[in-house]
VEXSE-460351 format. One record per residue: residue in one letter; x, y, z of N, C-alpha, C, O in turn. Coordinates in steps of 0.05 Angstrom, whole numbers, plus 5000, padded with zeros to 4 digits. Atoms other than C-alpha are relative to their C-alpha. Layout:
N
AXYZXYZXYZXYZ/...
END
This chain:
270
M499349814980438825192825501049885024500049665031/S498850114975443125072887498049995024496050145023/A501950014977439624912952500550275017502850365020/P499649764985438425552993501249965029500749765042/G498850014975442325693056498650185021496650315015/K501249844982440926043119500150304995498550445007/H499749735007443126713091498050094980497750334976/C501849925023438026693036497550145013496950115036/P502449864989431627133043497649835000497549634986/I502750125001424526923057498550154979498650394977/G501749885021419927032999497050005009495949805017/V502849954991413027323016498550134976499450334965/F501649885022407827452963496950005004495749845018/D502649924999401027732954498950104973500550164955/S501149865025396328002899500450285000500450404979/G499649734999397628682923501750105023504150035026/V498649854978399429092985499549875027501149905045/G501050104974395828713040502249825015502549835040/G498050184990401528203051502150135016503750005029/L497649854984406028753080499349985029501050025045/T500450054972402428633145501549755011502449745033/V498450244992405627943146502950065000504449955017/V497149924999412328263129500650155025502650105038/R499649854975411528743186500349825025502049865042/A499950214977410228143234502549865000503649805021/L497450165003416227773205502450175009504350075021/M497849824991420728373216500350025031502550035042/E500049974971418728423289500749725012502249715032/R499650254989418727673301502849864993503849705008/L497650125011424927483259501850244991502150284967/P498549755010429428113258502749944985503950114972/L497350095015435527703231499549924971501349874955/E500750125028431727483168499850244980498850454985/S500549815023432127843101497449904986496849674986/I502650055014425627863061499950114971501050334966/V500949905025423527942989497149974999496049765002/Y502949995002416428152980499150064972500050264960/F501149985027412628082915497050085001495549935014/G502949935000405928442904499150034971500150204957/D500950015028402328312838498150234994495950184986/T501749755000399629032834498950054974497150224972/A501049955027398329002759497549854995495949924978/R502150195005393428432766498149975023496349815022/V501750024976390128552833497350134991497350324975/P500350204980384828392853499849704988499049664965/Y500050285008385427632848497049895005496249724990/G502450124993378627502879497849974980496049814983/V501950015022374627622815500949824979499449784960/K498950155020378927162775499449695003498649605025/S500550284999378126422757502349855016504549965019/V498050184985381725852797502549964980504850004987/A497850065018385825692734501750244997504150204995/T498449765005388126412726501650055027504050125026/I498449954974390026482800502549785002504749845011/E497850204999393925822794502350074982504750024989/Q497849915019397726082732501750235012504150235013/Y498549774986399426742768501849905022504249975023/S498550094976401726382832502649844990504849865001/A497550155010406325922792502050184990504450154996/Q498149785011409426522757501450145023503850185021/I498949864977410526872824502149815015504249905024/V498250194986413726252855502649964985504749944996/D497750035019418326162795501850245004504250205009/L498449774995420626882802501550025026503850095027/L498749974974422026852876502149795002504249845015/R497950224998425826182868502650114985504950054993/R497649895016430226552815501450215018503850265015/R498749804983431327082869501449875026502450015043/G498450144979434326532916498849995026500349985045/V501250024972429126512972500249725009500349534994/K499850274987429425953023497349915010497049675018/M502950054991422025973043498150164984498750394976/L502249865014415526163009497750035023497049855038/I502249954984410026503047497750114984497950334973/V502449905016403226563013498450195020497050115038/A501449814984400627203044497350084990496050265002/C502449935015394627242999497949795008498349565001/N501850204993388526893028498749894974498149654974/T501250125026385526802956501849794990500949574983/M497950205011391926452932499949765019499649535011/A500050224981392126042996497649814998497849575001/A502550155001384825832988500049834976499149604977/V500750145026385125612914502449894984502149744965/A497850045015392225552892502549885016504849875006/L497850104984396325232949501449774988503949774988/S498750235013397524572914501950084978504149974975/T498349905022400324952854502550125012504750075002/V497649894988405025352899501849795010504349825006/R498250204989407624732933501349844979503649764983/A498850155021408624362868502250164986504250044978/R498049825012412524952840502450075019504550155009/A498149944980416525052905502449825000504449875013/A497750195003420924462887501549935028504049925029/G498950094976422024272958500450225022501050165045/L499749754980422524972991497649985019495349915010/P502249994980418325023055498150224989499050434981/A501949825010411725363034497750005024496649795031/I502149994979406925623089498050224990498550374971/D502049815009400726033083498450105023498549995044/V501349854980396126503122497849845009497349835033/I502450184992390126023123500849785021499549745042/E499150214981393925453155500950135029500150045050/A499149854975397225933207497550085016497350055041/G502449894986390226243223498449765012497349775034/A501650244991386825563229501349875024499849805043/R498850104977392025303278499750165023499250065045/A500149834978391725903321497250005010496750025034/A503150004993384125893321499349775017497949805037/I500450244985384025193346501250005027500149905047/A498449994975389325323399498650195020498950175045/G501249794980385325923427497249975003496150145017/A502950034996378225683423499349865025499949625028/R500650144973375825523492497549814995497549585005/R502550175004368925263470499949904972497849774965/G500250115027370525093399498350154980497650044959/R501849855016366325643370501550234986502350415001/I498149865012370326023319498850174977497550054960/G500949835023368526623273502350064981504650104989/V498149925019372026773211498950244981496650224972/I500849795018371627423171502250034978504649994983/G498349975020374627533104498650124974496350204975/T501149905026373627753029497749784991497649565001/P502150195010367627432993501349744989500349524993/T498650235013372526982954501149805019500849565015/T499050194979375826703015498049875015498249645022/I502350124984369426593053498649794981498149574990/N501450195016366026282993501649744994500449534989/S498350215004372025822985499749805021500449575016/N500450144977370525543052502749875012502849685027/A497450114993377925433061500750015030501949825041/Y499549994971378425653133498549795017499549685036/A501750184987372625223154501149714996501149555014/R498850265007375924613118502449955018502749745030/R497550044983382724733154499349965027500249775039/I500650014970379824853221498649715004499449575023/H501350284996375424203215502149784996501949585010/A498150205003381323813192501849975026502849755033/L498550004976384924013256498349925024499349805043/D501950074976378723933302497349984986496050174979/S502750055013372623603272497650085016495450105005/G502249904983368423833332499750315001498050415015/A500249714998369624583321497650094983496849974964/R502349875013363825023301501250254987502550415001/V498949795015365825533246497650184990495750084979/Y502049815010361526153231501650244985503250394995/S498449835017363926543171498350254989495950234985/Q501249775010362527243148501650154980503850244986/A498649845020364527603085499750325007497650415016/C499849724994366628343094501250164978503450264981/P498849905023367528623026500850315003502650404989/L499649724998367629353048502750085015503950305013/F497449974983373829263096502450094983503750294989/V497549945014379129273043500250274987502450384988/P499949755008377329913010500050235022501250445018/L499749824978376330253076502650015015503450225025/V497250004992383130033099501950154983503550314992/E498349875019386330273036499550294998501350444989/E500649724999382930943044501150125023501150365026/G499049884974386031003113498050055022498650175042/W502049994982379530973149499849815022497949665026/L499650234983381930553205498250045025497449855037/D501749944976377830893261497950204992497450395006/H502149825011372531253220497349905008496949665010/P502850094992365231243241498749814979497349624986/V501250175020363330943175501049695001499549504998/T498750264994368330363188498849875024498249635024/R501150124976365730253257497249904997496549685007/L502650085007358530233233499949734984498349554989/T499650235018360529733179500849765015499749555011/A499250234983364129293228497849895017497549645020/Q502050094983358429283275497649864984496349684996/E502150115017353529093219501049714990499549514991/Y498950245009358228543192500249795020499649555016/L499550204978359828223258497649945016497849755032/R502350064985352828223287499249704999498649585020/P501050305002350927523262502249835012501549645026/V498050164990357827243280500050015030500349805043/L500049954971357527523351497649865013497849775036/A502450124990350327253359500549715005499049605021/E499350264995353626563355501749945025502449715030/N498450014975357526693419503049874994503949705008/V497250105006364426563386501950085021501650295034/D497949914982370426553429502550104986504250224998/S497749915015375526683374498850114973496850024962/L500849885027375127113312502550024981504350184987/V497750005020379926993253499850234982497850264968/L500049795019381927593215501149904973503549904968/G499250175026382027233147500750174976500150084954/C499249845021384827783106502450165010502550245033/T497649864989391728113110499750325003501450465014/H500849704995388428813108499150035029499750245041/Y501349964978384728683171501650045026500550155045/P498449934975390328713224500250305005500750395028/L499949724997390229463211497450095015497350325026/L502549924988383029473239499749885028497549905040/K500050154974384729083304499050185023497350095038/P501049854977383729653353497050064998495650055018/L502749955002376929823323498349745004496249745017/L501250254996375029083319499749915029497749805038/R500050074971377028973391497650155016496450045035/D502249824986372029543411497449854994495849815012/V502450105011366529213370499449725013497249675021/V500450264991367428483393500149985031498849805043/G499850004970369228633465502449825008503749694992/E497650144989374528313510499849715001501949575003/G500650284996371327623513500749834975501049594977/V499350135024373127463440502950034993503850264992/R497250015007380327273421500150074969498949934954/L499449945025382627613356502249854990504349845003/I497950165014386727173310501150154977499950174956/D498849825021391527623271501649824981503649704989/S498850185018393427233208503150074995504849904990/A497349915003399827643202501949905021504149815016/L498250084978402427483273500349695000502449585005/T499950305000400526733267501749904979503049704983/T498350085021404026683201502850045007504449865001/A497349954991410326983228501049795022503349705022/E499450214979410126483287500449744987502349594994/L499550265016409325893239502550014984503949814982/A497450005015415026133196502349965017504249835010/A497750024980419526193257500449715007502649605004/A499950304994417925483278501249854978503049704982/N499150145022419025233208503050034996504449834993/L497349955000425725563203501849855018503949755011/Q498350154979428225263266499949704993502049574995/E500250285007425624573245501749914977502849694977/T498650065024428924603178502950065001504349994983/G497449904996435424903203500750224980503050264972/L499549795020434625493156499950285014500250485001/A500049734986434126053211502650164995504850044998/A497849825003438826623198501650045026500450055047/T498249984976444726693247500950285006502150335027/G499049724996445927453239502750064990503850284993/E497449945011452427363204499950184975501950314968/E500149855023449927703142498250235005496550215023/P501749744996446828413137497049934990496649774971/V502750055005439428413135499150174978500050404976/S500849845022435928663072496949964995495949745000/Y502950025005428628803053499650124970500350354964/R500549905027426628842978497149974994495849785003/Y502950015008419828982948499850024972500950214960/I500450025029417828792878496850024992495149885003/V503049985010411229002841499949984971501949984956/T500350045031408428932772498850244988498450244963/D501049765010405529622765501550245012503150225030/V498749764990407730342776499950005031497750005041/P500050034970409730322850499250235018499450205042/L500749774985407331002872497949945021498449985044/R502150054983400830772902500949795019500349825043/F499050194982404030162930501850115022501650035045/Q498349884980409130582966498350165021498750145045/T501649834982403931062994498449835020498449895044/I501750194984399230513020501949835016501549805040/G498250194987404930043038501350095023501749945042/E498749884974408230503086498250005023499149985046/R502150024978401730523126499949715010499749655034/F500450294992401429753126502549925016502349795036/L497450094988408829673144500950145023502550055039/G499049834977409630233193502650114998503750205018/R497449905005416030443161500450074972498850004955/S499549945029419130713097500749744987502149574998/L499350225016419530203041502750044985503949854976/G497549985015425430513008499449964969497350044960/E500350055028426330322936498349754992498549545004/V501850225007421029892901500749954972501150124955/E499250095029422729482839497549944986495649844998/R502550075017417829402782501249804980503449834969/V499350195020418128792739497849954981495549974988/D502050075019414728602674500249704996502449584997/W499750315006413027862659501249944974501649714967/
END
């Protein structure tokens, strides 16, 4: 394959629909960039699968996106970032590869006044300890308090973004984290940015919310500038969406995540 140029798209991938919050942030932060999004909707969720299986799936996705001519890979799935990042980088064949956990960890360290950081995520992400390891690699003195929030993903996909049930669930999940007097809270799942207004009410103004979608877009922007791959606006911008299952549910939920129409969604078979 020839080396990608500035005009090539960014490749963003996730196990399902959640990574569209990263795409939304990229659209806003990098309006000149084209994007190819891949959601493995036929095999979601990844969180219940073995590390070997997740590594195999990740390698397949990277190979597909490289064939589509992307210039950068963004791992928008916290589960893949937690357990398969080395596989992604090995298959990337020199393409820049960034992930939501690295972006979130960097932003958490930068924003933690007292070094007390809360992390919320799915059980798989929290049990992997990936955020704590990345944060401690950046600042060995940081204190990390993690909390799994398994009900948040189904509540978001149901559209219950400001429902009393969601609010009570958030209060229950966050009580032990807030008891540690954290000054930053990492939203360690790409579904969670949709809950930001509700979470802001629950945690109060004294806790900084670290949005993994926004921090990933910032890291991507910096990387594109450093590598000389930032688009110049000479080519028309395009957004493409690829899934592995019937795209109807993806379109319905995805437009809520993206805040705009997706248009045509392509389905691929392995």
